[in-house]
Backbone as JSON, one array per atom type, in Angstrom:
{
  "sequence": "XXXXXXXXXXXXXXXXXXXXXXXXXXXXXXXXXXXXXXXXXXXXXXXXXXXXXXXXXXXXXXXXXXXXXX",
  "N": [[2.91, 5.24, 18.02], [3.57, 6.42, 14.82], [2.38, 9.59, 13.81], [3.04, 10.81, 11.34], [2.94, 10.6, 7.64], [4.0, 8.2, 5.24], [5.76, 9.23, 2.14], [5.53, 8.25, -0.92], [6.8, 8.5, -3.72], [6.76, 7.04, -7.41], [7.1, 4.45, -6.52], [8.6, 1.21, -6.86], [9.78, -1.06, -5.86], [10.67, -2.61, -3.0], [12.92, -2.57, -2.27], [14.03, 0.11, -2.22], [13.62, 1.09, 0.04], [14.24, 2.25, 3.33], [14.96, 0.95, 6.87], [13.17, 2.23, 8.51], [11.47, 3.44, 6.83], [10.05, 1.0, 6.04], [8.9, 0.64, 8.7], [7.16, 2.45, 9.39], [5.47, 1.93, 6.93], [4.32, -0.46, 8.5], [3.16, 0.39, 10.23], [1.52, 1.92, 9.86], [-0.41, -0.17, 8.05], [-1.25, -1.34, 10.5], [-2.79, 0.36, 11.83], [-4.69, 0.68, 9.98], [-5.78, -1.88, 9.84], [-7.0, -1.8, 12.57], [-8.92, -0.1, 11.93], [-8.76, 2.41, 11.2], [-9.33, 5.52, 9.34], [-8.98, 5.82, 5.71], [-6.48, 8.18, 4.38], [-7.56, 11.5, 2.98], [-7.42, 11.9, -0.12], [-5.33, 14.2, -2.3], [-4.73, 14.28, -4.79], [-4.79, 12.16, -7.86], [-4.51, 8.55, -7.87], [-2.49, 5.79, -8.78], [-2.29, 2.32, -9.16], [-0.31, -0.33, -9.97], [-0.1, -3.53, -10.77], [2.33, -6.16, -11.6], [2.2, -9.27, -12.96], [4.29, -12.11, -12.98], [4.04, -14.82, -12.71], [1.65, -17.15, -13.46], [-0.83, -16.87, -11.65], [-4.51, -17.03, -10.51], [-5.76, -16.74, -8.14], [-3.99, -15.18, -6.82], [-3.87, -12.94, -8.2], [-6.68, -12.21, -8.25], [-7.17, -11.5, -5.78], [-5.62, -9.54, -5.18], [-6.5, -7.51, -6.79], [-9.46, -7.07, -6.07], [-8.54, -6.0, -3.42], [-7.51, -3.52, -4.25], [-9.97, -2.56, -5.51], [-11.36, -1.98, -3.02], [-10.02, -0.08, -1.57], [-10.59, 1.58, -3.51]],
  "CA": [[2.75, 4.92, 16.43], [3.77, 7.95, 14.28], [1.09, 10.09, 12.82], [3.52, 11.29, 9.87], [2.56, 10.0, 6.72], [5.08, 8.03, 4.27], [5.24, 9.75, 1.05], [6.26, 7.44, -1.75], [6.37, 8.56, -5.43], [7.37, 6.12, -8.17], [7.53, 3.37, -5.56], [8.91, 0.57, -7.79], [10.52, -1.71, -5.38], [10.93, -2.5, -1.54], [14.38, -2.57, -2.02], [14.11, 1.4, -2.15], [12.85, 1.51, 1.56], [14.96, 1.55, 4.52], [14.46, 0.37, 7.93], [12.42, 3.5, 9.22], [10.15, 3.59, 5.88], [9.4, -0.19, 6.72], [8.47, 0.75, 10.25], [6.02, 3.15, 9.17], [4.51, 1.12, 6.58], [3.95, -1.64, 9.11], [2.51, 0.77, 11.64], [0.15, 2.41, 9.02], [-1.37, -1.28, 8.08], [-1.67, -2.02, 11.74], [-3.78, 1.41, 11.62], [-6.08, 0.24, 8.88], [-6.62, -3.21, 10.56], [-7.56, -1.37, 13.47], [-10.48, 0.68, 11.28], [-8.41, 3.84, 11.29], [-9.86, 5.67, 8.32], [-7.72, 5.97, 4.56], [-6.37, 9.44, 4.28], [-8.11, 12.07, 2.34], [-6.42, 12.16, -1.21], [-5.63, 15.17, -2.91], [-4.67, 14.19, -6.11], [-5.2, 10.67, -8.17], [-3.21, 7.68, -7.06], [-2.62, 4.93, -9.26], [-1.48, 1.19, -9.04], [-0.38, -1.0, -10.88], [0.56, -4.95, -10.49], [3.13, -6.93, -12.3], [2.15, -10.47, -12.09], [4.96, -12.89, -13.82], [3.64, -15.96, -12.77], [0.11, -17.22, -13.78], [-1.82, -17.3, -10.44], [-5.28, -16.26, -10.58], [-5.81, -16.53, -6.66], [-3.22, -14.09, -6.24], [-4.41, -11.77, -9.36], [-8.39, -11.76, -8.22], [-7.28, -11.02, -4.25], [-4.81, -8.02, -5.48], [-7.72, -6.64, -7.89], [-10.04, -6.79, -5.03], [-8.15, -5.19, -2.48], [-7.3, -2.19, -4.73], [-11.11, -1.8, -5.51], [-11.81, -1.74, -1.33], [-9.19, 0.72, -1.45], [-10.78, 2.75, -4.11]],
  "C": [[2.7, 6.7, 16.01], [2.53, 8.14, 13.32], [1.66, 10.61, 11.41], [3.52, 10.23, 8.82], [4.01, 9.71, 5.95], [4.93, 8.74, 2.91], [5.95, 9.24, 0.21], [6.02, 7.89, -3.1], [7.34, 8.17, -5.94], [8.02, 5.36, -7.39], [7.61, 2.49, -6.45], [9.17, -0.89, -7.11], [10.89, -1.51, -3.79], [12.18, -2.41, -1.04], [14.77, -1.07, -1.51], [14.03, 1.78, -0.99], [14.03, 1.0, 2.27], [14.0, 1.35, 5.74], [13.27, 1.19, 8.13], [11.09, 3.39, 8.18], [9.41, 2.23, 6.07], [8.32, -0.25, 7.5], [6.94, 1.27, 9.8], [5.16, 2.46, 8.11], [3.46, 0.12, 7.42], [2.94, -1.14, 9.99], [1.19, 1.52, 10.63], [-0.91, 1.18, 8.34], [-1.95, -1.56, 9.26], [-2.77, -0.97, 12.01], [-4.9, 1.0, 11.21], [-6.63, -1.22, 9.48], [-7.2, -2.99, 11.57], [-8.93, -0.44, 13.39], [-10.04, 2.08, 11.34], [-9.06, 4.25, 9.73], [-8.78, 6.01, 6.99], [-7.79, 7.71, 4.61], [-6.95, 10.25, 3.22], [-6.69, 12.34, 0.9], [-6.66, 13.34, -2.08], [-5.42, 15.26, -4.41], [-4.76, 12.71, -6.5], [-3.96, 10.19, -7.64], [-3.4, 6.63, -7.99], [-2.0, 3.59, -9.18], [-1.45, 0.31, -9.91], [0.52, -2.68, -10.44], [1.2, -5.37, -11.58], [2.85, -8.39, -12.44], [3.2, -11.58, -13.25], [4.61, -14.25, -13.69], [2.27, -15.99, -12.75], [-0.68, -17.92, -12.42], [-3.13, -16.16, -10.41], [-5.91, -15.73, -9.22], [-5.54, -15.34, -6.65], [-3.52, -12.23, -6.93], [-5.96, -11.09, -8.68], [-7.73, -11.09, -6.65], [-6.31, -9.82, -4.34], [-5.87, -6.94, -6.02], [-8.98, -6.51, -6.67], [-9.74, -6.13, -3.83], [-7.78, -3.88, -3.14], [-9.05, -1.66, -5.16], [-11.71, -1.3, -3.9], [-11.16, -0.51, -1.4], [-9.64, 2.25, -2.08], [-10.27, 3.08, -5.21]]
}
């Protein structure tokens, strides 16, 4: 597993990612699942979710995940 972190600026769609970037994200997700600590952030990070379908369960799940991540 690579230690280099994928740096995404103005990330809007997964269509922007190449295969290498997708694999980096998958490896990072596996590390988080295994208990790896989140990296220290040096600047604010903002997250936005747009829901085009009315789904309370999905909306709530994403909102809870965002809160857990800080």
